C-alpha positions, 0 to 999 in steps of 0.5 A: 107299668103301663104307660099313657098318653094323650093323641090330638086328632084332626079329623074331616070336616064333619068327620069329628063324631063318628072318628070319636064312636069309632075310638071309643071302642077301641079298649085303650082309649082311656078317655075320649073327649071332642075339644075346639081349636087346631085338633079336634079330638083329645084320646087318652090312652093306655098301653104296656108300653112304647112298641104297643103305643106306636102299633095302635096310634099308626096301625089302628088310629091312623088307618081311621079314613076320616083322621087327617093327623095325630099328635100323640104327648107321652106322659112322662112321670117327673120324679117328687121333688124335682 
């Protein structure tokens, strides 16, 4: 079963496009949008586990030099009728 999460990303000024290009090369990134507001990008990530999600965010995404901050929001599936 796959795990989906949205990662909000804040980049250094003027580096959003550069970061978007780097993120688009990651196979776990299913969709990526440049947004306005306190964050510059939102990435839809899909992995096979929480451990893999952590590895992608903590060791791959956050090691991109122009990324200043990330906020990871795993998707919670609600039961029908809840």
